[in-house]
DONURO-195265 format. One record per residue: residue number from 1; residue in one letter; x, y, z of N, C-alpha, C in turn. Coordinates in nm, 2 decimals, padded with zeros to 4 digits. Example, Ala and Ser with C-alpha at 12.3 -4.5 7.8 and 13.67 -1.06 7.14 Angstrom:
REM DONURO-195265
[pt 1,'A',[01.32,-00.57,00.78],[01.23,-00.45,00.78],[01.32,-00.33,00.78]]
[pt 2,'S',[01.28,-00.22,00.71],[01.37,-00.11,00.71],[01.29,00.00,00.79]]
END
This chain:
REM DONURO-195265
[pt 1,'X',[10.05,-00.98,01.31],[10.04,-00.85,01.23],[09.94,-00.88,01.12]]
[pt 2,'X',[09.84,-00.79,01.11],[09.74,-00.80,01.01],[09.78,-00.74,00.88]]
[pt 3,'X',[09.77,-00.81,00.77],[09.81,-00.76,00.64],[09.73,-00.64,00.60]]
[pt 4,'X',[09.80,-00.53,00.57],[09.74,-00.40,00.53],[09.66,-00.41,00.41]]
[pt 5,'X',[09.69,-00.50,00.32],[09.61,-00.53,00.20],[09.47,-00.58,00.23]]
[pt 6,'X',[09.47,-00.67,00.33],[09.34,-00.72,00.37],[09.25,-00.61,00.44]]
[pt 7,'X',[09.32,-00.53,00.52],[09.25,-00.42,00.58],[09.19,-00.33,00.48]]
[pt 8,'X',[09.27,-00.30,00.38],[09.23,-00.21,00.27],[09.11,-00.26,00.19]]
[pt 9,'X',[09.11,-00.39,00.17],[08.99,-00.45,00.10],[08.87,-00.43,00.18]]
[pt 10,'X',[08.88,-00.46,00.31],[08.76,-00.46,00.39],[08.71,-00.32,00.44]]
[pt 11,'X',[08.80,-00.23,00.46],[08.78,-00.11,00.53],[08.67,-00.02,00.47]]
[pt 12,'X',[08.66,-00.02,00.34],[08.56,00.06,00.27],[08.42,00.01,00.28]]
[pt 13,'X',[08.41,-00.12,00.32],[08.28,-00.18,00.33],[08.24,-00.21,00.47]]
[pt 14,'X',[08.30,-00.15,00.57],[08.27,-00.16,00.71],[08.24,-00.02,00.77]]
[pt 15,'X',[08.12,-00.01,00.83],[08.08,00.11,00.89],[08.04,00.09,01.04]]
[pt 16,'X',[08.04,00.19,01.12],[07.99,00.18,01.25],[07.87,00.27,01.27]]
[pt 17,'X',[07.76,00.22,01.33],[07.64,00.30,01.36],[07.63,00.31,01.51]]
[pt 18,'X',[07.63,00.43,01.56],[07.63,00.45,01.71],[07.49,00.49,01.75]]
[pt 19,'X',[07.45,00.44,01.87],[07.33,00.48,01.93],[07.35,00.49,02.08]]
[pt 20,'X',[07.25,00.54,02.15],[07.27,00.55,02.30],[07.28,00.41,02.37]]
[pt 21,'X',[07.24,00.31,02.30],[07.25,00.17,02.36],[07.37,00.09,02.31]]
[pt 22,'X',[07.46,00.15,02.23],[07.57,00.08,02.19],[07.61,00.11,02.04]]
[pt 23,'X',[07.69,00.02,01.99],[07.74,00.04,01.85],[07.72,-00.09,01.77]]
[pt 24,'X',[07.67,-00.07,01.65],[07.66,-00.17,01.55],[07.77,-00.16,01.45]]
[pt 25,'X',[07.82,-00.28,01.40],[07.92,-00.28,01.29],[07.84,-00.34,01.17]]
[pt 26,'X',[07.84,-00.26,01.07],[07.77,-00.29,00.94],[07.87,-00.32,00.83]]
[pt 27,'X',[07.85,-00.44,00.77],[07.94,-00.49,00.67],[07.86,-00.49,00.54]]
[pt 28,'X',[07.91,-00.43,00.43],[07.84,-00.44,00.30],[07.86,-00.30,00.23]]
[pt 29,'X',[07.80,-00.29,00.11],[07.72,-00.39,00.04],[07.80,-00.50,-00.03]]
[pt 30,'X',[07.74,-00.62,-00.04],[07.80,-00.73,-00.11],[07.70,-00.78,-00.21]]
[pt 31,'X',[07.74,-00.80,-00.34],[07.65,-00.84,-00.44],[07.61,-00.99,-00.41]]
[pt 32,'X',[07.47,-01.01,-00.42],[07.42,-01.14,-00.39],[07.31,-01.17,-00.49]]
[pt 33,'X',[07.35,-01.25,-00.59],[07.25,-01.29,-00.69],[07.16,-01.40,-00.63]]
[pt 34,'X',[07.03,-01.37,-00.64],[06.93,-01.46,-00.57],[06.83,-01.52,-00.67]]
[pt 35,'X',[06.80,-01.65,-00.66],[06.71,-01.72,-00.74],[06.57,-01.70,-00.69]]
[pt 36,'X',[06.48,-01.63,-00.76],[06.34,-01.62,-00.72],[06.25,-01.68,-00.83]]
[pt 37,'X',[06.21,-01.81,-00.81],[06.13,-01.88,-00.90],[06.19,-01.89,-01.04]]
[pt 38,'X',[06.32,-01.92,-01.05],[06.38,-01.94,-01.18],[06.44,-01.81,-01.24]]
[pt 39,'X',[06.42,-01.70,-01.18],[06.48,-01.57,-01.23],[06.58,-01.53,-01.13]]
[pt 40,'X',[06.69,-01.47,-01.18],[06.80,-01.42,-01.09],[06.79,-01.27,-01.08]]
[pt 41,'X',[06.78,-01.23,-00.95],[06.78,-01.09,-00.92],[06.90,-01.06,-00.82]]
[pt 42,'X',[06.97,-00.96,-00.85],[07.09,-00.92,-00.77],[07.05,-00.82,-00.66]]
[pt 43,'X',[07.07,-00.87,-00.54],[07.05,-00.78,-00.42],[07.19,-00.73,-00.37]]
[pt 44,'X',[07.18,-00.63,-00.29],[07.30,-00.59,-00.22],[07.28,-00.63,-00.07]]
[pt 45,'X',[07.37,-00.72,-00.03],[07.36,-00.78,00.11],[07.44,-00.71,00.21]]
[pt 46,'X',[07.38,-00.68,00.32],[07.45,-00.62,00.44],[07.43,-00.72,00.56]]
[pt 47,'X',[07.53,-00.72,00.65],[07.51,-00.79,00.77],[07.56,-00.70,00.89]]
[pt 48,'X',[07.50,-00.71,01.00],[07.54,-00.63,01.11],[07.56,-00.71,01.24]]
[pt 49,'X',[07.65,-00.65,01.33],[07.69,-00.72,01.45],[07.69,-00.62,01.56]]
[pt 50,'X',[07.62,-00.64,01.67],[07.63,-00.55,01.79],[07.78,-00.57,01.84]]
[pt 51,'X',[07.84,-00.46,01.88],[07.97,-00.46,01.92],[07.99,-00.55,02.05]]
[pt 52,'X',[07.88,-00.56,02.13],[07.89,-00.64,02.25],[07.91,-00.79,02.22]]
[pt 53,'X',[07.89,-00.83,02.10],[07.90,-00.97,02.06],[08.05,-01.01,02.04]]
[pt 54,'X',[08.14,-00.91,02.04],[08.28,-00.94,02.02],[08.34,-00.97,02.16]]
[pt 55,'X',[08.45,-01.05,02.16],[08.50,-01.09,02.29],[08.56,-00.98,02.37]]
[pt 56,'X',[08.64,-00.89,02.31],[08.71,-00.79,02.39],[08.67,-00.65,02.33]]
[pt 57,'X',[08.58,-00.59,02.39],[08.53,-00.46,02.34],[08.58,-00.34,02.43]]
[pt 58,'X',[08.62,-00.38,02.55],[08.67,-00.28,02.65],[08.58,-00.16,02.66]]
[pt 59,'X',[08.45,-00.18,02.68],[08.36,-00.07,02.69],[08.31,-00.02,02.56]]
[pt 60,'X',[08.35,-00.07,02.45],[08.30,-00.03,02.32],[08.40,-00.06,02.21]]
[pt 61,'X',[08.36,-00.06,02.09],[08.45,-00.09,01.98],[08.55,00.03,01.96]]
[pt 62,'X',[08.67,-00.01,01.93],[08.77,00.10,01.90],[08.75,00.16,01.77]]
[pt 63,'X',[08.72,00.29,01.77],[08.70,00.36,01.65],[08.82,00.37,01.57]]
[pt 64,'X',[08.93,00.40,01.63],[09.06,00.40,01.56],[09.10,00.26,01.53]]
[pt 65,'X',[09.14,00.24,01.40],[09.19,00.11,01.36],[09.07,00.01,01.37]]
[pt 66,'X',[08.95,00.05,01.34],[08.83,-00.03,01.36],[08.84,-00.17,01.29]]
[pt 67,'X',[08.88,-00.17,01.17],[08.88,-00.29,01.09],[08.99,-00.39,01.14]]
[pt 68,'X',[09.10,-00.34,01.18],[09.20,-00.43,01.24],[09.15,-00.49,01.37]]
[pt 69,'X',[09.09,-00.40,01.45],[09.03,-00.45,01.58],[08.93,-00.56,01.55]]
[pt 70,'X',[08.84,-00.54,01.45],[08.74,-00.63,01.42],[08.80,-00.77,01.38]]
[pt 71,'X',[08.90,-00.76,01.29],[08.96,-00.89,01.24],[09.03,-00.96,01.36]]
[pt 72,'X',[09.09,-00.89,01.45],[09.15,-00.95,01.56],[09.06,-01.03,01.65]]
[pt 73,'X',[08.93,-00.98,01.66],[08.83,-01.04,01.75],[08.75,-01.15,01.69]]
[pt 74,'X',[08.75,-01.16,01.55],[08.66,-01.25,01.49],[08.67,-01.40,01.53]]
[pt 75,'X',[08.79,-01.45,01.52],[08.81,-01.59,01.54],[08.79,-01.63,01.69]]
[pt 76,'X',[08.81,-01.54,01.78],[08.79,-01.57,01.92],[08.64,-01.54,01.97]]
[pt 77,'X',[08.56,-01.47,01.89],[08.43,-01.44,01.93],[08.32,-01.54,01.91]]
[pt 78,'X',[08.36,-01.65,01.84],[08.27,-01.77,01.82],[08.13,-01.72,01.77]]
[pt 79,'X',[08.13,-01.64,01.67],[08.01,-01.59,01.61],[07.92,-01.70,01.55]]
[pt 80,'X',[07.97,-01.81,01.52],[07.89,-01.92,01.47],[07.79,-01.97,01.57]]
[pt 81,'X',[07.82,-01.95,01.70],[07.73,-01.99,01.80],[07.62,-01.89,01.83]]
[pt 82,'X',[07.62,-01.78,01.76],[07.52,-01.68,01.77],[07.45,-01.65,01.64]]
[pt 83,'X',[07.36,-01.56,01.64],[07.28,-01.52,01.52],[07.32,-01.38,01.49]]
[pt 84,'X',[07.33,-01.36,01.36],[07.35,-01.22,01.31],[07.24,-01.19,01.21]]
[pt 85,'X',[07.20,-01.06,01.21],[07.09,-01.02,01.12],[07.15,-00.97,00.99]]
[pt 86,'X',[07.06,-00.96,00.89],[07.10,-00.92,00.75],[07.00,-00.83,00.69]]
[pt 87,'X',[07.04,-00.76,00.58],[06.95,-00.68,00.50],[06.98,-00.71,00.36]]
[pt 88,'X',[06.88,-00.74,00.28],[06.89,-00.76,00.13],[06.83,-00.63,00.07]]
[pt 89,'X',[06.91,-00.55,00.00],[06.87,-00.43,-00.05],[06.86,-00.44,-00.20]]
[pt 90,'X',[06.75,-00.39,-00.26],[06.73,-00.40,-00.41],[06.71,-00.26,-00.47]]
[pt 91,'X',[06.78,-00.23,-00.58],[06.76,-00.11,-00.65],[06.82,00.01,-00.58]]
[pt 92,'X',[06.78,00.13,-00.61],[06.84,00.25,-00.55],[06.76,00.28,-00.42]]
[pt 93,'X',[06.80,00.21,-00.32],[06.73,00.21,-00.19],[06.75,00.35,-00.12]]
[pt 94,'X',[06.87,00.40,-00.13],[06.90,00.53,-00.07],[06.83,00.65,-00.14]]
[pt 95,'X',[06.83,00.64,-00.27],[06.78,00.76,-00.34],[06.64,00.74,-00.40]]
[pt 96,'X',[06.59,00.62,-00.42],[06.46,00.60,-00.48],[06.35,00.67,-00.40]]
[pt 97,'X',[06.25,00.72,-00.48],[06.14,00.80,-00.41],[06.05,00.71,-00.33]]
[pt 98,'X',[06.03,00.59,-00.38],[05.93,00.50,-00.32],[05.99,00.36,-00.30]]
[pt 99,'X',[06.00,00.32,-00.17],[06.07,00.19,-00.14],[05.98,00.10,-00.05]]
[pt 100,'X',[05.98,-00.03,-00.09],[05.91,-00.12,00.00],[06.01,-00.18,00.10]]
[pt 101,'X',[05.97,-00.20,00.22],[06.06,-00.27,00.32],[05.98,-00.38,00.39]]
[pt 102,'X',[06.05,-00.49,00.42],[05.99,-00.60,00.50],[06.09,-00.63,00.62]]
[pt 103,'X',[06.03,-00.63,00.74],[06.11,-00.67,00.86],[06.07,-00.82,00.89]]
[pt 104,'X',[06.15,-00.91,00.85],[06.11,-01.05,00.85],[06.19,-01.12,00.96]]
[pt 105,'X',[06.11,-01.18,01.06],[06.17,-01.26,01.17],[06.21,-01.40,01.12]]
[pt 106,'X',[06.34,-01.43,01.16],[06.39,-01.56,01.12],[06.29,-01.68,01.16]]
[pt 107,'X',[06.27,-01.77,01.07],[06.18,-01.89,01.10],[06.25,-02.01,01.04]]
[pt 108,'X',[06.33,-02.08,01.13],[06.41,-02.20,01.08],[06.31,-02.30,01.01]]
[pt 109,'X',[06.20,-02.33,01.07],[06.11,-02.43,01.02],[06.04,-02.39,00.89]]
[pt 110,'X',[06.00,-02.26,00.89],[05.93,-02.22,00.77],[06.01,-02.17,00.66]]
[pt 111,'X',[06.12,-02.09,00.69],[06.21,-02.04,00.58],[06.30,-02.14,00.52]]
[pt 112,'X',[06.35,-02.23,00.60],[06.45,-02.33,00.55],[06.38,-02.46,00.52]]
[pt 113,'X',[06.30,-02.52,00.61],[06.24,-02.65,00.58],[06.11,-02.64,00.50]]
[pt 114,'X',[06.05,-02.52,00.49],[05.93,-02.51,00.41],[05.81,-02.56,00.49]]
[pt 115,'X',[05.81,-02.55,00.62],[05.70,-02.59,00.71],[05.57,-02.52,00.67]]
[pt 116,'X',[05.46,-02.59,00.67],[05.33,-02.54,00.64],[05.25,-02.50,00.77]]
[pt 117,'X',[05.32,-02.52,00.89],[05.25,-02.48,01.02],[05.24,-02.33,01.03]]
[pt 118,'X',[05.32,-02.26,00.95],[05.31,-02.11,00.96],[05.31,-02.06,00.82]]
[pt 119,'X',[05.31,-01.93,00.80],[05.32,-01.87,00.67],[05.45,-01.80,00.64]]
[pt 120,'X',[05.55,-01.82,00.73],[05.67,-01.75,00.72],[05.75,-01.76,00.59]]
[pt 121,'X',[05.77,-01.89,00.55],[05.84,-01.91,00.43],[05.77,-01.84,00.31]]
[pt 122,'X',[05.64,-01.85,00.30],[05.57,-01.78,00.20],[05.59,-01.63,00.20]]
[pt 123,'X',[05.58,-01.57,00.32],[05.60,-01.43,00.34],[05.74,-01.39,00.30]]
[pt 124,'X',[05.84,-01.47,00.33],[05.98,-01.44,00.30],[06.00,-01.42,00.15]]
[pt 125,'X',[05.96,-01.53,00.08],[05.98,-01.53,-00.07],[05.89,-01.43,-00.14]]
[pt 126,'X',[05.76,-01.42,-00.09],[05.67,-01.33,-00.16],[05.71,-01.18,-00.14]]
[pt 127,'X',[05.76,-01.15,-00.02],[05.81,-01.01,00.00],[05.93,-00.98,-00.09]]
[pt 128,'X',[06.02,-01.07,-00.11],[06.13,-01.05,-00.20],[06.08,-01.03,-00.34]]
[pt 129,'X',[05.98,-01.11,-00.38],[05.93,-01.09,-00.52],[05.86,-00.95,-00.53]]
[pt 130,'X',[05.79,-00.91,-00.43],[05.72,-00.78,-00.43],[05.82,-00.67,-00.44]]
[pt 131,'X',[05.93,-00.68,-00.37],[06.04,-00.58,-00.37],[06.10,-00.57,-00.51]]
[pt 132,'X',[06.14,-00.68,-00.57],[06.20,-00.68,-00.70],[06.10,-00.63,-00.81]]
[pt 133,'X',[05.97,-00.66,-00.80],[05.87,-00.61,-00.89],[05.85,-00.46,-00.88]]
[pt 134,'X',[05.86,-00.42,-00.75],[05.85,-00.27,-00.73],[05.97,-00.19,-00.78]]
[pt 135,'X',[06.08,-00.25,-00.77],[06.20,-00.19,-00.83],[06.30,-00.14,-00.72]]
[pt 136,'X',[06.25,-00.11,-00.60],[06.34,-00.06,-00.49],[06.28,-00.11,-00.36]]
[pt 137,'X',[06.37,-00.15,-00.27],[06.33,-00.19,-00.14],[06.44,-00.27,-00.07]]
[pt 138,'X',[06.40,-00.32,00.05],[06.49,-00.39,00.13],[06.42,-00.49,00.22]]
[pt 139,'X',[06.47,-00.61,00.24],[06.42,-00.71,00.33],[06.52,-00.72,00.44]]
[pt 140,'X',[06.48,-00.70,00.57],[06.56,-00.71,00.68],[06.53,-00.85,00.75]]
[pt 141,'X',[06.63,-00.93,00.75],[06.61,-01.07,00.80],[06.67,-01.08,00.94]]
[pt 142,'X',[06.58,-01.09,01.04],[06.62,-01.06,01.18],[06.65,-01.18,01.26]]
[pt 143,'X',[06.77,-01.18,01.31],[06.81,-01.29,01.40],[06.75,-01.27,01.54]]
[pt 144,'X',[06.75,-01.38,01.62],[06.70,-01.38,01.76],[06.55,-01.35,01.76]]
[pt 145,'X',[06.48,-01.37,01.65],[06.34,-01.35,01.65],[06.26,-01.48,01.64]]
[pt 146,'X',[06.33,-01.59,01.64],[06.27,-01.72,01.62],[06.16,-01.74,01.72]]
[pt 147,'X',[06.04,-01.78,01.68],[05.93,-01.81,01.77],[05.88,-01.69,01.84]]
[pt 148,'X',[05.89,-01.57,01.78],[05.85,-01.44,01.84],[05.95,-01.40,01.95]]
[pt 149,'X',[06.07,-01.45,01.93],[06.18,-01.41,02.02],[06.22,-01.51,02.13]]
[pt 150,'X',[06.16,-01.64,02.12],[06.19,-01.73,02.23],[06.30,-01.83,02.19]]
[pt 151,'X',[06.34,-01.83,02.07],[06.45,-01.92,02.03],[06.40,-02.05,01.97]]
[pt 152,'X',[06.49,-02.12,01.90],[06.45,-02.24,01.82],[06.41,-02.36,01.92]]
[pt 153,'X',[06.49,-02.38,02.02],[06.47,-02.49,02.11],[06.33,-02.47,02.18]]
[pt 154,'X',[06.31,-02.35,02.23],[06.19,-02.32,02.30],[06.07,-02.33,02.20]]
[pt 155,'X',[06.09,-02.29,02.08],[05.99,-02.30,01.98],[05.95,-02.45,01.96]]
[pt 156,'X',[06.05,-02.54,01.96],[06.02,-02.68,01.95],[05.93,-02.73,02.06]]
[pt 157,'X',[05.95,-02.68,02.18],[05.87,-02.72,02.30],[05.73,-02.66,02.28]]
[pt 158,'X',[05.72,-02.53,02.23],[05.59,-02.47,02.21],[05.51,-02.55,02.10]]
[pt 159,'X',[05.58,-02.60,02.00],[05.51,-02.68,01.90],[05.45,-02.80,01.96]]
[pt 160,'X',[05.52,-02.86,02.06],[05.46,-02.98,02.13],[05.33,-02.95,02.20]]
[pt 161,'X',[05.33,-02.83,02.26],[05.20,-02.78,02.33],[05.09,-02.75,02.22]]
[pt 162,'X',[05.13,-02.70,02.11],[05.04,-02.66,02.01],[04.97,-02.79,01.95]]
[pt 163,'X',[05.05,-02.90,01.94],[04.99,-03.02,01.90],[04.89,-03.08,01.99]]
[pt 164,'X',[04.89,-03.03,02.12],[04.79,-03.07,02.21],[04.67,-02.97,02.23]]
[pt 165,'X',[04.67,-02.87,02.14],[04.56,-02.78,02.13],[04.58,-02.64,02.18]]
[pt 166,'X',[04.70,-02.61,02.23],[04.73,-02.48,02.27],[04.76,-02.39,02.15]]
[pt 167,'X',[04.72,-02.26,02.15],[04.75,-02.18,02.03],[04.89,-02.12,02.05]]
[pt 168,'X',[04.94,-02.05,01.96],[05.08,-01.99,01.96],[05.10,-01.91,02.08]]
[pt 169,'X',[05.01,-01.82,02.11],[05.02,-01.73,02.23],[05.02,-01.81,02.36]]
[pt 170,'X',[04.92,-01.90,02.37],[04.91,-01.98,02.50],[05.04,-02.06,02.52]]
[pt 171,'X',[05.09,-02.12,02.42],[05.21,-02.21,02.43],[05.33,-02.12,02.48]]
[pt 172,'X',[05.35,-02.00,02.42],[05.46,-01.92,02.47],[05.44,-01.88,02.61]]
[pt 173,'X',[05.32,-01.84,02.65],[05.29,-01.80,02.79],[05.31,-01.91,02.89]]
[pt 174,'X',[05.27,-02.03,02.85],[05.29,-02.15,02.94],[05.43,-02.19,02.96]]
[pt 175,'X',[05.52,-02.15,02.87],[05.66,-02.18,02.88],[05.73,-02.06,02.96]]
[pt 176,'X',[05.66,-01.96,03.00],[05.72,-01.86,03.08],[05.76,-01.74,03.00]]
[pt 177,'X',[05.72,-01.73,02.87],[05.76,-01.62,02.78],[05.64,-01.52,02.77]]
[pt 178,'X',[05.67,-01.40,02.72],[05.57,-01.31,02.68],[05.52,-01.36,02.54]]
[pt 179,'X',[05.40,-01.30,02.50],[05.35,-01.34,02.37],[05.45,-01.30,02.26]]
[pt 180,'X',[05.52,-01.19,02.27],[05.61,-01.14,02.17],[05.72,-01.06,02.23]]
[pt 181,'X',[05.84,-01.11,02.22],[05.95,-01.04,02.29],[06.05,-00.98,02.19]]
[pt 182,'X',[06.01,-00.97,02.06],[06.10,-00.92,01.96],[06.13,-00.77,01.97]]
[pt 183,'X',[06.25,-00.73,01.94],[06.29,-00.59,01.94],[06.33,-00.55,01.80]]
[pt 184,'X',[06.30,-00.43,01.76],[06.33,-00.38,01.62],[06.43,-00.27,01.63]]
[pt 185,'X',[06.49,-00.25,01.75],[06.58,-00.13,01.76],[06.70,-00.13,01.67]]
[pt 186,'X',[06.77,-00.25,01.66],[06.89,-00.25,01.57],[06.85,-00.24,01.43]]
[pt 187,'X',[06.74,-00.30,01.39],[06.69,-00.29,01.25],[06.66,-00.15,01.21]]
[pt 188,'X',[06.60,-00.08,01.30],[06.56,00.06,01.27],[06.68,00.15,01.26]]
[pt 189,'X',[06.79,00.12,01.34],[06.91,00.20,01.32],[06.98,00.17,01.19]]
[pt 190,'X',[06.98,00.05,01.14],[07.03,00.02,01.01],[06.95,00.08,00.90]]
[pt 191,'X',[06.82,00.07,00.91],[06.73,00.12,00.81],[06.75,00.27,00.80]]
[pt 192,'X',[06.76,00.34,00.91],[06.78,00.49,00.91],[06.92,00.52,00.85]]
[pt 193,'X',[07.02,00.43,00.87],[07.15,00.46,00.81],[07.15,00.44,00.66]]
[pt 194,'X',[07.07,00.35,00.61],[07.07,00.32,00.47],[06.97,00.41,00.39]]
[pt 195,'X',[06.87,00.46,00.46],[06.77,00.54,00.38],[06.70,00.64,00.48]]
[pt 196,'X',[06.68,00.76,00.43],[06.61,00.87,00.50],[06.48,00.90,00.44]]
[pt 197,'X',[06.45,00.86,00.32],[06.33,00.89,00.25],[06.21,00.80,00.29]]
[pt 198,'X',[06.09,00.83,00.26],[05.97,00.75,00.30],[05.98,00.61,00.26]]
[pt 199,'X',[05.92,00.52,00.34],[05.91,00.38,00.31],[05.77,00.33,00.32]]
[pt 200,'X',[05.74,00.22,00.25],[05.62,00.15,00.26],[05.65,00.01,00.32]]
[pt 201,'X',[05.58,-00.02,00.43],[05.61,-00.14,00.51],[05.52,-00.26,00.46]]
[pt 202,'X',[05.58,-00.37,00.43],[05.51,-00.49,00.40],[05.48,-00.57,00.53]]
[pt 203,'X',[05.36,-00.57,00.58],[05.33,-00.63,00.71],[05.18,-00.65,00.73]]
[pt 204,'X',[05.15,-00.75,00.82],[05.02,-00.76,00.88],[05.02,-00.72,01.03]]
[pt 205,'X',[05.14,-00.69,01.08],[05.16,-00.68,01.22],[05.16,-00.53,01.26]]
[pt 206,'X',[05.06,-00.49,01.34],[05.06,-00.35,01.38],[05.18,-00.31,01.47]]
[pt 207,'X',[05.24,-00.40,01.54],[05.36,-00.37,01.63],[05.48,-00.33,01.54]]
[pt 208,'X',[05.50,-00.39,01.43],[05.60,-00.35,01.34],[05.58,-00.21,01.29]]
[pt 209,'X',[05.46,-00.18,01.25],[05.42,-00.05,01.20],[05.44,00.05,01.31]]
[pt 210,'X',[05.40,00.02,01.43],[05.42,00.12,01.54],[05.56,00.15,01.57]]
[pt 211,'X',[05.65,00.04,01.57],[05.79,00.06,01.59],[05.86,00.14,01.49]]
[pt 212,'X',[05.82,00.12,01.36],[05.87,00.20,01.25],[05.83,00.35,01.27]]
[pt 213,'X',[05.71,00.38,01.30],[05.66,00.52,01.32],[05.73,00.58,01.44]]
[pt 214,'X',[05.74,00.50,01.55],[05.80,00.56,01.67],[05.95,00.59,01.65]]
[pt 215,'X',[06.02,00.53,01.56],[06.16,00.55,01.53],[06.18,00.69,01.46]]
[pt 216,'X',[06.08,00.75,01.41],[06.09,00.87,01.34],[06.10,00.86,01.19]]
[pt 217,'X',[06.10,00.73,01.14],[06.10,00.71,00.99],[05.97,00.76,00.93]]
[pt 218,'X',[05.98,00.81,00.81],[05.86,00.85,00.74],[05.79,00.73,00.67]]
[pt 219,'X',[05.68,00.69,00.73],[05.61,00.57,00.68],[05.50,00.62,00.59]]
[pt 220,'X',[05.52,00.59,00.46],[05.42,00.64,00.36],[05.30,00.56,00.36]]
[pt 221,'X',[05.31,00.42,00.38],[05.20,00.34,00.36],[05.23,00.20,00.42]]
[pt 222,'X',[05.13,00.11,00.42],[05.15,-00.03,00.45],[05.08,-00.12,00.35]]
[pt 223,'X',[05.14,-00.23,00.32],[05.07,-00.33,00.23],[05.07,-00.46,00.30]]
[pt 224,'X',[04.96,-00.53,00.29],[04.94,-00.66,00.36],[05.02,-00.77,00.29]]
[pt 225,'X',[05.03,-00.88,00.36],[05.10,-01.00,00.31],[05.04,-01.13,00.36]]
[pt 226,'X',[04.92,-01.16,00.33],[04.86,-01.28,00.37],[04.86,-01.38,00.25]]
[pt 227,'X',[04.86,-01.51,00.28],[04.87,-01.61,00.17],[04.91,-01.74,00.22]]
[pt 228,'X',[04.91,-01.84,00.12],[04.95,-01.98,00.15],[04.87,-02.03,00.27]]
[pt 229,'X',[04.74,-02.01,00.27],[04.66,-02.06,00.38],[04.62,-02.20,00.36]]
[pt 230,'X',[04.63,-02.28,00.46],[04.60,-02.42,00.45],[04.54,-02.48,00.58]]
[pt 231,'X',[04.51,-02.60,00.58],[04.46,-02.67,00.70],[04.56,-02.67,00.81]]
[pt 232,'X',[04.69,-02.67,00.77],[04.80,-02.68,00.87],[04.82,-02.55,00.94]]
[pt 233,'X',[04.79,-02.43,00.88],[04.83,-02.31,00.95],[04.71,-02.22,00.97]]
[pt 234,'X',[04.59,-02.27,00.95],[04.47,-02.19,00.96],[04.45,-02.14,01.11]]
[pt 235,'X',[04.47,-02.22,01.21],[04.46,-02.18,01.35],[04.56,-02.08,01.38]]
[pt 236,'X',[04.68,-02.11,01.33],[04.80,-02.01,01.36],[04.77,-01.87,01.31]]
[pt 237,'X',[04.71,-01.86,01.19],[04.68,-01.73,01.13],[04.56,-01.67,01.20]]
[pt 238,'X',[04.46,-01.75,01.24],[04.35,-01.69,01.32],[04.40,-01.64,01.45]]
[pt 239,'X',[04.50,-01.71,01.51],[04.55,-01.66,01.64],[04.63,-01.53,01.62]]
[pt 240,'X',[04.70,-01.51,01.51],[04.76,-01.38,01.48],[04.66,-01.27,01.49]]
[pt 241,'X',[04.54,-01.29,01.43],[04.44,-01.19,01.43],[04.37,-01.17,01.57]]
[pt 242,'X',[04.33,-01.29,01.62],[04.24,-01.28,01.74],[04.31,-01.26,01.87]]
[pt 243,'X',[04.44,-01.31,01.88],[04.52,-01.29,02.00],[04.63,-01.19,01.99]]
[pt 244,'X',[04.69,-01.17,01.88],[04.80,-01.08,01.86],[04.77,-00.95,01.79]]
[pt 245,'X',[04.64,-00.94,01.75],[04.60,-00.81,01.70],[04.64,-00.78,01.56]]
[pt 246,'X',[04.68,-00.88,01.48],[04.72,-00.85,01.34],[04.61,-00.79,01.26]]
[pt 247,'X',[04.64,-00.71,01.16],[04.54,-00.65,01.07],[04.47,-00.77,01.00]]
[pt 248,'X',[04.33,-00.76,01.00],[04.26,-00.88,00.95],[04.18,-00.85,00.83]]
[pt 249,'X',[04.18,-00.72,00.78],[04.08,-00.69,00.68],[04.11,-00.76,00.55]]
[pt 250,'X',[04.24,-00.80,00.53],[04.28,-00.86,00.40],[04.29,-01.02,00.42]]
[pt 251,'X',[04.27,-01.07,00.54],[04.29,-01.21,00.56],[04.17,-01.29,00.51]]
[pt 252,'X',[04.19,-01.37,00.40],[04.07,-01.45,00.34],[04.03,-01.57,00.42]]
[pt 253,'X',[04.01,-01.56,00.55],[03.96,-01.67,00.63],[03.82,-01.63,00.68]]
[pt 254,'X',[03.72,-01.71,00.65],[03.58,-01.68,00.69],[03.57,-01.67,00.84]]
END
């Protein structure tokens, strides 16, 4: 028997988002004080879970007694073996007239280890600084996007090929993957749930911009995010432009 007090604490911060392809469970907001270069900024943290990732969904999440059902499934669903996505929301995201957003693909090596082989860690922290300086925005941290959607182990194998001269795209293709397998469908559902007003997207990637526009969101503008260029990631950045079609007008590489 689940304690009604526990259900009461959680129920107000759990929502379901339905789409034609399934149901997402959204948990939040949760206050998350974040250290950005010595300054503390408080974000509102959300995390979401596709209903299919629970053990017993019986064709879909039970709308009735949703929170009790969710608690019952948590310990058996082994979610630690999977990845879940997050959103860090800053300021009045729902009501603010002008909001910056960043759709950031998880990068274990760059975001956590600080690898210089890519620019991901720089983009993660720089976009958070841009959002706080702007006053309103959200960073969507996307699971299952590692290595453009191939996963961490496959990314390690791709890195071995890159050390022998293959570029990022070639390495993924040689391992049997597409250049980019990432999906933004869930992210756009959560974004639309949290905000209906126009957004400005922080990106160099035209695919992210196209996905946002195709979802029906009002995209007011785009701002670039190039930086932290070094001998270690120069070829990687050039490949983004020359092979993956990233916007190049702001990239300071001759």
